N, C-alpha and C positions, 0 to 999 in steps of 0.2 A: 562488560557493553559490547566486544568483542563475540562473546560468545552466542547473544541475542541475535548479532546480524549472522553468524552462521547458522543459526537453527531456520532462520529465515530462507536463507540460499542453499539449504542441504538438498543436494540432487535429489535423495533419495525420501525426501516429502513427497506426498501426496493426498490429494483432497478426496475424502469419501463421500462427502455430503453433496447432492445436485445443488445449482446455483437457485439460491433462494428469492432472487428476484424474478424467477419465471411466471408467465403468465399464466392463471390456472382458474378455472371456472372460481373456485374458492374465492381467488383473490379478487374478481372480479364482483361476487355478491358483500364481501368483506367490503369492500369501495362503496359500496352503493348504502348498505345498511347502518354500518358503524361511524358513517360522519366524521372521517378525518380527513386532514388538510384543510380547515377551514380557514386557517390564516397562517403566519409565519411559523416555521419549523423550530425556531429558536427563539426563546420569550427574551431575550437580550435585543433583540431587532425592533421589535415592533411589527408593525404590519405594513410599513412602507415600501412601496414598489417590489412587490411578492406577486410572484401566481399562487393561486390555490388549485385545489380539484375539486370542492362543492363549493358555489356560489350562494346557495341560499336560496330561501322560498321569497324576501321580497325582491333581489335581482330578476330573480326568473319573472315575476310578475309584473315589475318596471319592464324588463324588455319584452316580453307578452304583450303590455298596456301599449305601448312604441308601435311594434307591428302592426294592432289592430289599428291604432291612430291614425298611422300610414296608409293601410287601404280606407279608411274613412273617407282621409286628406283627397287622395286619387279618386274617389269616388265622386264626392263632394266639385273637385275640381271638374271632373268630367260635366255634369250636371251644370255648372257657372259656365262652361264654356259652349254649351249647349244654348246656352239663354244670352250669348254674345261676349262672356268676358274673354280674357286670353290668359297664358300660360306667364308667368315672370321670369322663369328657369328657361335659361337659352336651351339647354341640354334636352331638357323635357319637351320645350315646344318643338324641338326636332325631331325626338322619339315620338310626338304625338302627330305629326306631320306623315310618319311613316305607316305608324298603326296605333291603334287605342290598346294592343295587346301587346305590343313593344314599351308603350309609354307605360302599362301597368306592369309588366315585369322588370324595366329598369327601374324604376319608381322602387319598389319592393326591394329588388337585389341590392341595390345602394344601401337602402337603410337597412337590410340586413345584414349586410358587411358590416356595416360601420357598427350597429349594435353587438355584433359576436367581437369587436374589434374592442369595444368599451368594457362590455361584460368581460373579457378575458385581461384586462388591465383594470378589474374594479378596485384597486388598492392602490394603485398606481396615480402619483398626484400632477397634475396638469394644470399649471398654473394657479396653485392655490386650492384647486378642485381635485376630489378622487375623483376615480371614473364612474362609482357607483352615486354619485352625486350628477354627475353628466347625467347618466338615465331620468335622474328627478326633473334636469330642467327642459331634457328632450321630452318629457312629458307634458310641462308646464308650457313648452315652446306650440305642442301639436295641438292642446288643447284649447288652447288660444285660438291658433290658427282654424281649426274645426268650429269653433264656437262663431267666429268671424265668420266663416264661409258661409255657415246655416244662417245669420243674420242676414247676408247678403242675398241668400239662396229667400229669405221669406221677404224681403222688401220687394224681388222681384218680380213674386208670386201678388 
């Protein structure tokens, strides 16, 4: 037992290999095409509260869908405001008073930051729901909102 300790602390010990964790072009392409780290690295833990490197097509499609629905919501909101409606969110109403570009930009950036955060935490539990399920709920809420906005626009016309 004592000899193993002495071998590790030997002053003449030199490492001849380069650092294997060094980022190279090969490691970049390997990480893209080999599809590693989709879940927990150790099988005993499951996939609760873990970060992953590759999120998969479902989460990517859900994130894109939320962002497209966000843009549609902003567009229909501006159409409704032109026809006499008002913005219910006080922050976005304030941005709308400043300029419509600030309204679009702030709405899009707030949603993008939130979607990015949820995608990063897709395996985490939030009040009994996984992050990936929150994306599905956001899609359902946005679809309901956009459908309601379209029905309001059809009633006005």
